[in-house]
A tleap script that builds the chain and sets N, CA, C and O, in Angstrom:
source leaprc.protein.ff14SB
mol = sequence {
  NMET GLN THR VAL ASP ILE VAL ASN ARG LEU
  HIE PRO LEU ALA GLY LYS VAL ILE LEU LYS
  ILE ILE GLU ARG LYS GLU VAL THR TYR GLY
  GLY VAL ILE LEU PRO GLU SER VAL ASP LYS
  TYR SER TYR LYS ALA GLU VAL ILE ALA VAL
  GLY LYS ASP VAL GLU GLU ILE LYS PRO GLY
  MET THR VAL ILE PHE LEU PRO ASN ALA ASN
  VAL LYS PHE ARG LYS GLU ARG LEU ILE VAL
  VAL SER ALA ASP GLU ILE ILE ALA GLU LEU
  THR GLU ASP CLYS
}
set mol.1.N position { 0.872 -1.161 -0.035 }
set mol.1.CA position { 0.244 -0.018 0.451 }
set mol.1.C position { 0.772 1.066 0.371 }
set mol.1.O position { 1.173 1.443 1.472 }
set mol.2.N position { 1.093 2.221 -0.977 }
set mol.2.CA position { 1.615 3.579 -0.579 }
set mol.2.C position { 0.947 4.340 0.067 }
set mol.2.O position { -0.244 4.339 0.380 }
set mol.3.N position { 2.013 5.203 0.318 }
set mol.3.CA position { 1.294 6.619 1.072 }
set mol.3.C position { 0.177 7.053 0.876 }
set mol.3.O position { -0.745 7.055 1.691 }
set mol.4.N position { 0.159 7.503 -0.337 }
set mol.4.CA position { -1.174 8.332 -0.862 }
set mol.4.C position { -2.373 7.845 -0.874 }
set mol.4.O position { -3.420 8.492 -0.856 }
set mol.5.N position { -2.181 6.145 -0.919 }
set mol.5.CA position { -3.528 5.415 -0.293 }
set mol.5.C position { -3.940 5.628 0.816 }
set mol.5.O position { -4.892 6.323 1.171 }
set mol.6.N position { -2.979 4.822 1.603 }
set mol.6.CA position { -3.690 5.150 3.383 }
set mol.6.C position { -4.052 6.792 4.085 }
set mol.6.O position { -4.298 7.152 5.236 }
set mol.7.N position { -3.951 7.478 2.869 }
set mol.7.CA position { -3.910 8.891 3.394 }
set mol.7.C position { -5.521 9.004 2.857 }
set mol.7.O position { -6.476 9.155 3.619 }
set mol.8.N position { -5.595 8.921 1.680 }
set mol.8.CA position { -6.821 8.613 1.775 }
set mol.8.C position { -7.870 7.878 2.479 }
set mol.8.O position { -9.013 8.336 2.492 }
set mol.9.N position { -7.608 6.861 3.021 }
set mol.9.CA position { -7.912 6.531 3.666 }
set mol.9.C position { -8.446 6.580 5.565 }
set mol.9.O position { -9.355 6.218 6.312 }
set mol.10.N position { -7.157 7.285 5.565 }
set mol.10.CA position { -7.370 7.983 6.800 }
set mol.10.C position { -7.680 9.763 6.582 }
set mol.10.O position { -7.179 10.672 5.921 }
set mol.11.N position { -9.005 9.577 7.734 }
set mol.11.CA position { -9.117 11.139 8.454 }
set mol.11.C position { -9.052 10.626 9.877 }
set mol.11.O position { -9.473 9.660 10.513 }
set mol.12.N position { -7.938 12.309 10.197 }
set mol.12.CA position { -8.028 12.281 11.448 }
set mol.12.C position { -9.122 13.222 12.135 }
set mol.12.O position { -9.397 14.285 11.577 }
set mol.13.N position { -9.942 12.759 13.683 }
set mol.13.CA position { -10.874 13.056 13.887 }
set mol.13.C position { -10.317 13.962 15.045 }
set mol.13.O position { -9.226 13.853 15.605 }
set mol.14.N position { -11.505 15.058 15.322 }
set mol.14.CA position { -11.276 15.954 16.755 }
set mol.14.C position { -9.839 16.908 16.245 }
set mol.14.O position { -9.446 17.367 15.172 }
set mol.15.N position { -9.323 16.901 17.709 }
set mol.15.CA position { -7.530 17.548 17.208 }
set mol.15.C position { -6.334 16.213 17.457 }
set mol.15.O position { -5.725 15.941 18.492 }
set mol.16.N position { -6.282 15.643 16.327 }
set mol.16.CA position { -5.539 14.475 15.890 }
set mol.16.C position { -4.965 14.990 14.248 }
set mol.16.O position { -5.489 15.494 13.255 }
set mol.17.N position { -3.798 14.598 14.586 }
set mol.17.CA position { -3.142 15.488 13.313 }
set mol.17.C position { -1.907 13.966 12.919 }
set mol.17.O position { -1.041 13.632 13.728 }
set mol.18.N position { -2.063 13.433 11.898 }
set mol.18.CA position { -1.504 12.985 10.224 }
set mol.18.C position { 0.067 13.255 10.113 }
set mol.18.O position { 0.420 14.159 9.355 }
set mol.19.N position { 1.002 12.557 10.792 }
set mol.19.CA position { 1.900 13.074 10.124 }
set mol.19.C position { 2.975 11.571 9.057 }
set mol.19.O position { 2.455 10.455 9.028 }
set mol.20.N position { 4.050 11.735 8.482 }
set mol.20.CA position { 4.951 11.418 8.133 }
set mol.20.C position { 6.040 11.693 8.307 }
set mol.20.O position { 6.259 12.902 8.221 }
set mol.21.N position { 7.096 10.909 8.586 }
set mol.21.CA position { 8.204 11.241 9.428 }
set mol.21.C position { 9.136 11.586 8.729 }
set mol.21.O position { 9.547 10.754 7.920 }
set mol.22.N position { 9.599 12.525 8.772 }
set mol.22.CA position { 11.149 12.695 8.137 }
set mol.22.C position { 12.890 12.174 8.415 }
set mol.22.O position { 13.853 12.563 9.075 }
set mol.23.N position { 12.627 11.298 7.658 }
set mol.23.CA position { 13.907 10.517 7.829 }
set mol.23.C position { 15.742 11.672 7.862 }
set mol.23.O position { 16.294 12.515 7.156 }
set mol.24.N position { 15.991 10.939 9.153 }
set mol.24.CA position { 16.916 12.114 9.565 }
set mol.24.C position { 18.319 10.621 9.134 }
set mol.24.O position { 18.166 9.400 9.149 }
set mol.25.N position { 19.742 11.581 8.757 }
set mol.25.CA position { 20.628 10.870 8.543 }
set mol.25.C position { 21.726 12.161 8.853 }
set mol.25.O position { 22.341 13.028 8.232 }
set mol.26.N position { 21.517 11.633 10.352 }
set mol.26.CA position { 23.097 12.001 10.952 }
set mol.26.C position { 24.088 11.306 10.717 }
set mol.26.O position { 23.870 10.150 10.354 }
set mol.27.N position { 25.553 11.793 10.848 }
set mol.27.CA position { 26.589 11.220 10.226 }
set mol.27.C position { 27.274 12.004 11.798 }
set mol.27.O position { 27.056 13.119 12.273 }
set mol.28.N position { 28.070 10.979 12.237 }
set mol.28.CA position { 29.115 11.540 13.855 }
set mol.28.C position { 30.449 11.807 12.918 }
set mol.28.O position { 30.275 11.807 11.700 }
set mol.29.N position { 31.782 12.035 13.445 }
set mol.29.CA position { 32.995 12.806 12.791 }
set mol.29.C position { 33.709 11.866 12.296 }
set mol.29.O position { 34.560 12.058 11.428 }
set mol.30.N position { 33.388 10.579 12.880 }
set mol.30.CA position { 33.352 9.119 12.243 }
set mol.30.C position { 32.932 8.203 11.310 }
set mol.30.O position { 33.171 7.020 11.067 }
set mol.31.N position { 32.218 9.101 10.839 }
set mol.31.CA position { 30.819 8.289 9.884 }
set mol.31.C position { 30.347 7.259 9.392 }
set mol.31.O position { 30.121 6.640 8.353 }
set mol.32.N position { 30.202 7.285 11.418 }
set mol.32.CA position { 28.894 6.773 11.810 }
set mol.32.C position { 27.490 6.846 11.881 }
set mol.32.O position { 27.251 7.073 13.067 }
set mol.33.N position { 26.415 6.776 11.249 }
set mol.33.CA position { 24.905 6.945 10.866 }
set mol.33.C position { 24.159 6.342 12.194 }
set mol.33.O position { 24.060 5.195 12.631 }
set mol.34.N position { 23.628 7.740 12.691 }
set mol.34.CA position { 23.041 7.357 13.709 }
set mol.34.C position { 21.331 7.310 12.988 }
set mol.34.O position { 21.092 8.171 12.141 }
set mol.35.N position { 20.342 6.429 13.307 }
set mol.35.CA position { 19.591 6.582 12.708 }
set mol.35.C position { 19.129 7.067 14.338 }
set mol.35.O position { 19.780 7.358 15.341 }
set mol.36.N position { 17.047 6.953 13.893 }
set mol.36.CA position { 16.135 8.533 14.233 }
set mol.36.C position { 15.970 7.930 15.699 }
set mol.36.O position { 15.644 8.673 16.625 }
set mol.37.N position { 16.219 6.457 15.911 }
set mol.37.CA position { 15.949 6.373 16.868 }
set mol.37.C position { 16.927 6.446 17.806 }
set mol.37.O position { 17.102 5.264 18.105 }
set mol.38.N position { 17.464 6.917 18.274 }
set mol.38.CA position { 18.655 7.252 18.519 }
set mol.38.C position { 18.514 9.308 19.757 }
set mol.38.O position { 19.022 9.647 20.826 }
set mol.39.N position { 17.424 10.156 18.589 }
set mol.39.CA position { 16.569 10.873 19.203 }
set mol.39.C position { 15.847 10.426 20.025 }
set mol.39.O position { 15.453 9.279 19.815 }
set mol.40.N position { 15.367 11.144 21.309 }
set mol.40.CA position { 14.474 10.134 22.066 }
set mol.40.C position { 13.558 11.446 22.856 }
set mol.40.O position { 12.859 11.360 23.866 }
set mol.41.N position { 13.837 12.622 22.028 }
set mol.41.CA position { 13.221 13.931 22.769 }
set mol.41.C position { 12.165 14.580 21.242 }
set mol.41.O position { 11.194 15.332 21.158 }
set mol.42.N position { 12.428 14.337 20.923 }
set mol.42.CA position { 11.397 14.899 19.747 }
set mol.42.C position { 11.899 14.366 18.325 }
set mol.42.O position { 12.857 13.601 18.216 }
set mol.43.N position { 11.290 14.761 17.444 }
set mol.43.CA position { 11.085 14.308 15.763 }
set mol.43.C position { 10.830 15.073 14.918 }
set mol.43.O position { 10.601 16.112 15.537 }
set mol.44.N position { 10.666 15.340 13.496 }
set mol.44.CA position { 10.887 15.963 12.504 }
set mol.44.C position { 9.448 15.026 11.872 }
set mol.44.O position { 9.044 13.883 12.086 }
set mol.45.N position { 8.899 16.306 10.903 }
set mol.45.CA position { 7.369 15.567 9.996 }
set mol.45.C position { 6.806 16.204 9.224 }
set mol.45.O position { 6.906 17.429 9.301 }
set mol.46.N position { 6.070 15.646 8.276 }
set mol.46.CA position { 5.659 16.519 7.592 }
set mol.46.C position { 3.729 16.371 8.121 }
set mol.46.O position { 3.486 15.273 8.621 }
set mol.47.N position { 2.719 17.162 8.051 }
set mol.47.CA position { 2.027 16.964 8.162 }
set mol.47.C position { 1.621 16.770 6.618 }
set mol.47.O position { 2.065 17.092 5.517 }
set mol.48.N position { 0.129 15.802 7.348 }
set mol.48.CA position { -0.638 14.657 6.206 }
set mol.48.C position { -2.402 15.855 6.160 }
set mol.48.O position { -3.331 16.491 5.661 }
set mol.49.N position { -1.717 15.380 7.022 }
set mol.49.CA position { -4.105 15.758 7.274 }
set mol.49.C position { -4.178 15.895 8.976 }
set mol.49.O position { -3.935 15.109 9.892 }
set mol.50.N position { -4.595 17.171 8.916 }
set mol.50.CA position { -5.077 17.245 10.273 }
set mol.50.C position { -6.925 17.536 10.386 }
set mol.50.O position { -7.583 18.027 9.468 }
set mol.51.N position { -7.448 17.130 11.630 }
set mol.51.CA position { -8.355 17.228 12.119 }
set mol.51.C position { -9.679 18.326 12.298 }
set mol.51.O position { -9.270 19.444 11.986 }
set mol.52.N position { -10.587 18.351 12.549 }
set mol.52.CA position { -11.456 19.253 12.179 }
set mol.52.C position { -10.647 20.133 13.349 }
set mol.52.O position { -9.766 20.903 12.965 }
set mol.53.N position { -10.901 20.037 14.567 }
set mol.53.CA position { -10.532 20.816 15.295 }
set mol.53.C position { -9.618 21.430 16.067 }
set mol.53.O position { -9.455 21.833 17.218 }
set mol.54.N position { -8.571 21.292 14.038 }
set mol.54.CA position { -6.877 21.548 14.657 }
set mol.54.C position { -6.950 22.729 13.703 }
set mol.54.O position { -7.215 22.701 12.501 }
set mol.55.N position { -6.600 24.006 14.647 }
set mol.55.CA position { -6.949 25.075 13.549 }
set mol.55.C position { -5.065 25.921 12.774 }
set mol.55.O position { -4.706 26.198 11.629 }
set mol.56.N position { -4.371 26.038 14.162 }
set mol.56.CA position { -3.473 26.424 13.646 }
set mol.56.C position { -2.330 25.575 12.741 }
set mol.56.O position { -1.499 26.115 12.011 }
set mol.57.N position { -2.455 24.315 12.927 }
set mol.57.CA position { -1.184 23.201 11.900 }
set mol.57.C position { -2.192 22.728 10.458 }
set mol.57.O position { -3.319 22.234 10.427 }
set mol.58.N position { -1.274 23.104 9.365 }
set mol.58.CA position { -1.988 23.325 8.204 }
set mol.58.C position { -1.153 21.580 7.337 }
set mol.58.O position { -0.212 21.039 7.918 }
set mol.59.N position { -1.632 21.070 6.184 }
set mol.59.CA position { -1.120 19.940 6.193 }
set mol.59.C position { -0.074 21.122 5.306 }
set mol.59.O position { -0.240 22.301 4.992 }
set mol.60.N position { 1.235 19.973 5.071 }
set mol.60.CA position { 2.568 20.701 4.536 }
set mol.60.C position { 2.970 21.282 5.368 }
set mol.60.O position { 3.461 22.226 4.750 }
set mol.61.N position { 3.159 21.467 6.386 }
set mol.61.CA position { 4.022 22.033 7.704 }
set mol.61.C position { 4.985 21.276 7.291 }
set mol.61.O position { 4.972 20.474 6.358 }
set mol.62.N position { 6.344 21.715 8.450 }
set mol.62.CA position { 7.126 20.228 8.766 }
set mol.62.C position { 7.181 21.129 10.297 }
set mol.62.O position { 7.713 22.202 10.579 }
set mol.63.N position { 6.454 20.251 11.029 }
set mol.63.CA position { 6.594 20.668 12.502 }
set mol.63.C position { 7.638 19.088 13.128 }
set mol.63.O position { 7.780 18.056 12.471 }
set mol.64.N position { 8.173 19.333 14.409 }
set mol.64.CA position { 8.632 19.207 15.702 }
set mol.64.C position { 7.831 18.145 16.609 }
set mol.64.O position { 7.340 18.759 17.556 }
set mol.65.N position { 7.529 16.800 16.661 }
set mol.65.CA position { 6.954 16.655 17.355 }
set mol.65.C position { 7.333 16.086 18.936 }
set mol.65.O position { 8.503 15.712 18.848 }
set mol.66.N position { 6.926 15.893 20.121 }
set mol.66.CA position { 6.828 14.892 21.074 }
set mol.66.C position { 7.274 13.228 20.812 }
set mol.66.O position { 7.274 13.159 19.583 }
set mol.67.N position { 7.485 12.463 21.107 }
set mol.67.CA position { 8.098 10.962 21.350 }
set mol.67.C position { 7.188 9.871 21.387 }
set mol.67.O position { 7.565 8.710 21.229 }
set mol.68.N position { 5.474 10.338 21.679 }
set mol.68.CA position { 4.275 9.894 22.792 }
set mol.68.C position { 3.387 9.058 21.372 }
set mol.68.O position { 2.663 8.063 21.332 }
set mol.69.N position { 3.737 9.756 20.614 }
set mol.69.CA position { 2.626 8.884 19.644 }
set mol.69.C position { 2.514 7.506 19.774 }
set mol.69.O position { 3.493 6.763 19.840 }
set mol.70.N position { 1.076 7.047 19.824 }
set mol.70.CA position { 0.401 5.706 20.006 }
set mol.70.C position { 0.013 4.648 18.992 }
set mol.70.O position { -0.225 3.440 18.999 }
set mol.71.N position { 0.067 5.837 17.945 }
set mol.71.CA position { -0.861 4.695 16.398 }
set mol.71.C position { 0.468 5.063 15.427 }
set mol.71.O position { 0.917 6.198 15.272 }
set mol.72.N position { 0.870 4.112 14.951 }
set mol.72.CA position { 1.954 3.802 13.969 }
set mol.72.C position { 1.901 3.094 12.530 }
set mol.72.O position { 1.408 1.971 12.418 }
set mol.73.N position { 2.300 3.625 11.697 }
set mol.73.CA position { 2.160 2.877 10.499 }
set mol.73.C position { 3.428 2.770 9.456 }
set mol.73.O position { 3.832 3.256 8.399 }
set mol.74.N position { 3.933 1.406 10.882 }
set mol.74.CA position { 5.831 2.297 10.258 }
set mol.74.C position { 5.983 2.214 8.522 }
set mol.74.O position { 6.675 2.962 7.831 }
set mol.75.N position { 5.132 1.088 8.055 }
set mol.75.CA position { 5.582 0.868 6.427 }
set mol.75.C position { 5.633 1.947 5.630 }
set mol.75.O position { 6.350 1.914 4.630 }
set mol.76.N position { 4.765 3.250 5.994 }
set mol.76.CA position { 3.991 3.784 5.428 }
set mol.76.C position { 5.230 5.022 5.753 }
set mol.76.O position { 5.940 5.445 4.840 }
set mol.77.N position { 5.387 5.634 7.540 }
set mol.77.CA position { 5.814 5.821 7.872 }
set mol.77.C position { 5.076 7.421 8.170 }
set mol.77.O position { 5.431 8.558 7.860 }
set mol.78.N position { 3.396 6.650 9.236 }
set mol.78.CA position { 2.789 7.492 9.366 }
set mol.78.C position { 2.710 7.499 10.635 }
set mol.78.O position { 3.393 6.588 11.103 }
set mol.79.N position { 2.298 7.983 11.249 }
set mol.79.CA position { 2.037 8.222 12.476 }
set mol.79.C position { 0.867 9.060 13.835 }
set mol.79.O position { 1.571 9.460 14.762 }
set mol.80.N position { -0.624 9.350 14.065 }
set mol.80.CA position { -1.008 9.735 14.283 }
set mol.80.C position { -0.767 10.188 15.650 }
set mol.80.O position { -0.100 9.446 16.372 }
set mol.81.N position { -1.218 11.322 16.129 }
set mol.81.CA position { -0.525 12.522 17.142 }
set mol.81.C position { -1.637 12.992 17.751 }
set mol.81.O position { -2.703 12.928 17.138 }
set mol.82.N position { -1.588 13.525 19.011 }
set mol.82.CA position { -2.690 14.659 18.810 }
set mol.82.C position { -2.289 16.118 18.395 }
set mol.82.O position { -1.188 16.162 17.848 }
set mol.83.N position { -2.777 17.031 18.499 }
set mol.83.CA position { -2.625 18.354 18.104 }
set mol.83.C position { -1.537 19.148 19.373 }
set mol.83.O position { -0.872 20.171 19.209 }
set mol.84.N position { -1.601 18.586 20.200 }
set mol.84.CA position { -1.127 19.295 21.128 }
set mol.84.C position { 0.174 18.891 22.185 }
set mol.84.O position { 0.509 19.299 23.297 }
set mol.85.N position { 0.856 17.615 20.998 }
set mol.85.CA position { 1.807 16.692 21.117 }
set mol.85.C position { 3.207 17.316 19.811 }
set mol.85.O position { 4.283 16.752 19.612 }
set mol.86.N position { 2.583 18.877 18.973 }
set mol.86.CA position { 3.600 19.156 18.148 }
set mol.86.C position { 3.778 20.167 18.921 }
set mol.86.O position { 2.877 20.337 19.743 }
set mol.87.N position { 4.679 20.937 18.939 }
set mol.87.CA position { 5.339 21.713 19.628 }
set mol.87.C position { 6.060 22.798 18.764 }
set mol.87.O position { 6.650 23.759 19.257 }
set mol.88.N position { 5.951 22.544 17.404 }
set mol.88.CA position { 6.672 23.819 17.246 }
set mol.88.C position { 6.895 23.414 15.413 }
set mol.88.O position { 7.440 22.366 15.069 }
set mol.89.N position { 6.289 24.603 14.254 }
set mol.89.CA position { 6.807 24.456 13.268 }
set mol.89.C position { 8.493 24.495 13.297 }
set mol.89.O position { 9.218 24.802 14.243 }
set mol.90.N position { 8.962 23.972 11.582 }
set mol.90.CA position { 10.067 23.950 11.465 }
set mol.90.C position { 9.930 24.418 10.394 }
set mol.90.O position { 9.481 23.783 9.440 }
set mol.91.N position { 10.490 26.277 10.329 }
set mol.91.CA position { 11.154 26.378 8.931 }
set mol.91.C position { 12.388 26.917 8.199 }
set mol.91.O position { 13.477 27.011 8.764 }
set mol.92.N position { 12.187 27.258 6.958 }
set mol.92.CA position { 13.796 27.272 6.115 }
set mol.92.C position { 14.290 28.322 6.927 }
set mol.92.O position { 13.734 28.740 7.942 }
set mol.93.N position { 15.311 28.719 6.465 }
set mol.93.CA position { 16.086 29.230 6.841 }
set mol.93.C position { 15.731 31.090 5.575 }
set mol.93.O position { 15.350 31.192 4.410 }
set mol.94.N position { 16.079 32.053 6.527 }
set mol.94.CA position { 15.070 32.555 4.738 }
set mol.94.C position { 16.953 33.995 4.536 }
set mol.94.O position { 17.064 34.731 3.555 }
savepdb mol mol.pdb
quit
């Protein structure tokens, strides 16, 4: 199942948000690639869809969220979180 297919079938309710995790490739000075599981404090993701009660968060935003998400779709790298678990919008440098 492709991401587009599952997104068309998932509709977040109330204050929920569907995020697509942005993979992180961090390399140490020694050349070791650190997986995203190393960072336990926050994650970066693209907002895919928002519930009807969510006002500040819009699809397409890049956000940082707390790693408390309960529902994960690992193959598609999608998760469902409460809007209050999103702690910041990440914007490009100007």
